[in-house]
Steps between C-alpha positions, in 0.01 A plus 500: 500500500787253546782556745842565350809347653335449839680224689312220672502494878629190683137399565416535129806296404397229748150502352650456150704190591229326706302376194824375342580296812143366517501397132835326538353304791201400287740375232701298753805721458648521848834533675591143403615666176817709530371728223193583708721576800696742279177667386386536864832670581447743213144571613617560859762748375234670284259539794758604760729724295268627229742401227368428147588140415510336158452126551677251272560172683566178302254232618591166336251303714218695331663485159566870478572802714329739740478845344335823601528842659451611859435866428523784748299753299122482522491557123682173425342158541646241738507156335669159509453212255655166415633530148540163330816418306448466127 
């Protein structure tokens, strides 16, 4: 049975952002990009304060924007993607 409205612990939130950081490293997206610095700040706030964050950061260098959700509830998926401009 699924948990309802159970918040993630700080350790669980850290575990959720780790793969995002690793994937960004694989893609060569690092702190040389101001947009990535902004995302890291949002992820730090998410981990430390447990605040749900909706990500929508314009990213012209990648031809789009960073979008996603850093969710506090275990029932909601944590995700980030680069959405290309059309």
